[in-house]
C-alpha positions in Angstrom: -0.3 -0.2 0.2 1.4 4.2 -0.8 2.6 5.1 2.9 0.9 8.2 3.9 3.0 10.3 2.7 2.4 9.7 -1.4 -1.3 9.6 -0.1 -1.5 13.0 1.7 1.2 14.3 -1.8 -2.4 12.6 -4.3 -4.9 14.9 -1.9 -2.8 18.0 -2.4 -2.5 17.2 -6.0 -6.2 17.0 -6.0 -6.9 19.9 -4.6 -4.3 21.9 -6.5 -6.2 20.8 -10.2 -9.4 21.2 -9.2 -9.4 25.2 -8.8 -7.1 24.7 -11.6 -9.5 23.9 -13.6 -12.6 24.9 -11.6 -11.1 28.5 -10.8 -8.3 29.5 -13.7 -7.6 33.2 -13.8 -10.4 34.2 -11.3 -14.2 33.7 -10.2 -14.7 36.6 -12.1 -18.9 35.8 -10.7 -17.8 37.1 -7.1 -15.0 38.8 -8.0 -18.1 40.9 -10.4 -20.8 41.8 -7.2 -18.6 40.7 -3.8 -16.4 43.2 -2.4 -13.1 41.5 -1.6 -13.5 42.7 2.0 -16.4 40.9 2.0 -17.1 38.0 4.7 -19.6 35.6 4.9 -20.5 32.3 7.1 -22.2 29.6 5.4 -23.3 25.7 6.6 -22.8 22.5 5.3 -26.6 21.3 4.8 -27.8 17.8 4.5 -30.5 17.3 1.9 -29.8 13.2 2.1 -29.4 10.2 4.2 -26.4 8.5 5.1 -22.5 8.2 6.5 -20.9 11.8 6.7 -17.6 11.7 4.4 -15.3 14.0 3.3 -15.2 16.9 5.8 -11.1 16.4 6.7 -10.6 17.0 2.6 -13.1 19.9 3.1 -10.9 21.6 5.7 -7.6 21.0 4.0 -9.4 22.4 0.3 -11.2 25.7 2.6 -7.2 25.8 4.1 -5.7 25.7 0.3 -7.9 27.8 -1.2 -7.8 31.2 2.0 -5.2 29.9 5.0 -7.9 32.4 7.2 -11.1 31.0 6.7 -12.1 28.8 10.2 -14.5 26.1 10.4 -16.5 24.7 12.7 -17.2 21.0 12.5 -20.0 19.7 14.1 -20.6 16.6 12.8 -17.6 13.9 11.6 -16.4 12.0 8.7 -17.8 8.4 9.7 -21.1 9.7 11.4 -24.7 9.2 10.3 -26.7 11.8 9.2 -30.1 12.7 8.0 -32.0 15.2 6.5 -31.1 18.8 8.0 -28.1 17.9 10.1 -25.8 20.3 9.5 -21.7 19.5 9.7 -20.1 22.5 9.5 -19.8 26.2 9.3 -17.4 27.2 7.8 -17.0 31.8 8.5 -14.7 34.3 6.5 -13.6 35.7 3.2 -17.0 35.2 0.8 -14.6 35.4 -2.4 -13.4 32.8 -1.1 -16.3 30.1 0.6 -17.5 30.8 -3.3 -14.8 30.5 -4.4 -14.0 26.9 -2.4 -18.0 25.8 -3.0 -18.3 24.0 -5.4 -15.2 21.6 -4.9 -15.9 21.2 -1.6 -19.5 20.3 -2.6 -18.6 17.5 -5.6 -15.7 16.0 -3.1 -18.1 16.0 -0.4 -21.4 14.3 -2.0 -19.1 12.2 -3.7 -17.6 10.6 -0.3 -20.6 10.2 1.3 -22.2 8.6 -1.6 -19.3 6.4 -1.5 -18.9 5.4 2.3 -22.9 4.9 3.0 -22.8 2.3 0.2 -19.2 0.4 1.3 -20.7 1.1 5.2 -24.0 -1.3 3.5 -21.9 -3.6 2.6 -20.0 -4.1 5.5 -23.3 -4.1 7.5 -24.5 -6.9 5.9 -21.2 -9.1 6.8 -21.3 -8.6 10.2 -20.5 -11.7 11.8 -19.0 -13.0 9.1 -15.3 -12.4 9.4 -15.2 -11.4 5.9 -14.1 -7.6 4.3 -15.1 -6.0 2.0 -11.8 -4.9 -0.1 -12.5 -2.0 -2.6 -10.8 -2.0 -6.5 -9.1 0.0 -9.4 -12.6 0.5 -10.7 -12.4 4.5 -9.9 -12.9 7.8 -11.0 -9.4 9.3 -13.3 -8.1 11.5 -11.1 -9.7 11.4 -7.5 -8.7 7.9 -6.8 -7.8 8.9 -3.6 -11.0 10.8 -2.7 -12.4 7.4 -3.1 -10.4 5.0 -1.2 -10.5 7.0 1.0 -14.4 7.8 1.1 -14.0 3.4 2.0 -12.3 3.1 4.5 -14.7 6.5 6.5 -17.4 4.1 5.2 -15.6 0.7 7.0 -13.9 -1.1 4.3 -10.7 -1.7 3.7 -8.4 -0.4 0.5 -7.2 -2.8 -2.1 -3.2 -2.4 -3.8 -4.3 2.1 -4.9 -2.0 1.7 -8.3 0.1 -0.3 -11.0 2.9 -0.3 -9.0 2.4 -0.8 -4.9 1.3 -4.3 -5.6 1.8 -7.5 -7.8 -1.1 -8.5 -9.2 -1.7 -11.3 -11.8 -5.2 -11.3 -13.8 -5.9 -13.8 -16.8 -4.5 -12.0 -19.2 -1.4 -11.3 -17.1 -1.2 -15.1 -17.1 -2.4 -16.2 -20.5 0.6 -14.0 -21.8 2.9 -15.1 -20.4 1.9 -18.9 -20.8 0.5 -20.2 -17.6 0.8 -19.5 -14.1 3.4 -20.8 -13.5 6.0 -19.3 -16.6 4.3 -15.6 -14.9 4.5 -16.6 -10.8 8.7 -17.4 -11.2 9.0 -14.5 -13.7 7.3 -12.5 -10.8 8.9 -13.8 -8.4 12.3 -13.1 -10.8 11.2 -9.3 -11.5 10.7 -9.0 -7.7 14.0 -10.5 -7.0 16.5 -7.9 -9.6 15.4 -5.0 -8.9 15.2 -5.3 -5.2 11.2 -4.9 -4.7 9.2 -5.6 -1.6 6.0 -6.3 -2.8 2.1 -8.7 -2.5 1.3 -10.9 -5.0 -1.9 -11.8 -5.7 -2.9 -13.9 -8.3 -6.4 -15.4 -10.1 -7.7 -18.0 -10.5 -10.4 -19.0 -12.9 -11.1 -22.6 -11.6 -10.0 -25.1 -9.5 -7.3 -26.4 -11.2 -5.7 -22.6 -11.5 -5.7 -23.3 -7.6 -3.8 -25.9 -7.6 -1.1 -24.4 -9.9 -0.9 -21.0 -7.5 -0.2 -22.8 -4.4 2.1 -25.2 -5.3 4.2 -22.3 -6.8 3.9 -20.7 -3.9 4.9 -17.8 -2.8 1.4 -15.9 -3.2 0.0 -13.3 -0.7 -3.6 -14.1 -1.9 -5.6 -15.4 -4.9 -8.0 -13.7 -6.2 -11.3 -16.7 -6.1 -13.1 -15.0 -9.3 -16.7 -15.6 -10.8 -16.8 -19.1 -9.2 -20.1 -20.5 -7.5 -20.6 -20.8 -4.3 -20.1 -24.6 -4.0 -17.0 -23.7 -6.5 -15.5 -21.2 -3.5 -16.4 -23.1 -0.7 -14.1 -25.7 -2.4 -11.6 -23.5 -3.3 -11.7 -21.9 0.6 -10.7 -25.3 1.9 -8.1 -26.1 -0.8 -6.2 -22.6 0.2 -6.5 -23.8 3.8 -4.2 -21.1 5.1 -1.6 -21.5 2.8 -2.5 -17.9 1.9 -5.6 -15.0 1.7 -8.7 -15.5 0.0 -9.9 -12.9 -1.7 -13.7 -13.1 -4.7 -15.0 -11.3 -6.7 -16.9 -10.9 -9.7 -19.9 -9.7 -10.5 -21.2 -9.9 -6.3 -24.1 -7.8 -5.4 -25.8 -6.8 -1.9 -27.6 -9.5 -2.8 -25.1 -12.3 -3.1 -22.1 -10.5 -0.9 -23.3 -12.7 2.2 -23.5 -16.5 0.7 -19.5 -15.3 -0.4 -18.7 -14.3 2.9 -20.5 -17.3 3.8 -17.8 -19.7 1.8 -14.9 -18.5 4.5 -13.0 -15.8 2.1 -11.1 -14.1 3.8 -12.2 -10.4 1.9 -14.9 -10.1 -0.8 -13.7 -6.4 -3.2 -16.5 -4.1 -5.1 -16.3 -2.2 -7.8 -19.7 -1.2 -7.1 -18.5 1.0 -3.7 -16.6 3.7 -6.2 -18.4 2.8 -9.9 -22.2 2.4 -9.0 -23.4 5.3 -6.1 -25.1 7.9 -6.2 -24.3 11.5 -4.3 -26.2 12.4 -1.5 -27.4 15.3 -1.2 -25.8 18.4 0.3 -25.8 22.2 -0.1 -23.6 24.9 1.3 -25.8 28.3 2.3 -25.0 31.6 3.6 -26.3 31.7 6.7 
């Protein structure tokens, strides 16, 4: 996984690029009708139900735009929210508040939606011991925000990107000439480049699981698109030799049944690619 410093750098890049994209040479709407000396106050109003996410990010955005802005936080990331709640107040330059408004809202609405969906999936697995994983199926440019929201919702981050973990999927295996070749070449690559990265290998059937176990040195086996019975067989085959992960079209109707097969993790791209933004507004007080 990426380090805290790397993650913080990603957040800084998201903020700077988003402000560049949205503000450009200046917020002419505000500049045209609001004096630069004007002070104001606004509240983050909740108009939906779910799990709140993005408060800490909002604080970073406001600070980036104008370090003199003051934020009074009433609700924190991870809190259950309902219609009419106020998450925070922000005080200071009216122009600065308006400059930050859209980025704050866009991010918090999406992050809250992801946290809400993740929290729902986590609740469906209560008592099983299985953890919910996200994927790389994220919105380009804001992956750090979406994975942050998954953690707020109670999920676990998978690899962040292509550089922080080895994941051999079907195409890697086929291009390499088979499972044995793919795993052996990967071990050699890591050794030759002095890299300490975990290896995950995708299996399409029970025979591939046997081949992966024989090759050894694998951190986790991805049991991809298996039915319930074969998933149970796969878990029994693997035992405590490495960790297990189920994936492939798993939804809220099927997720608990896969967890009951005994897998350690269930990954779902739907946490980040299939959500509807929560309704939040920033209103002048």
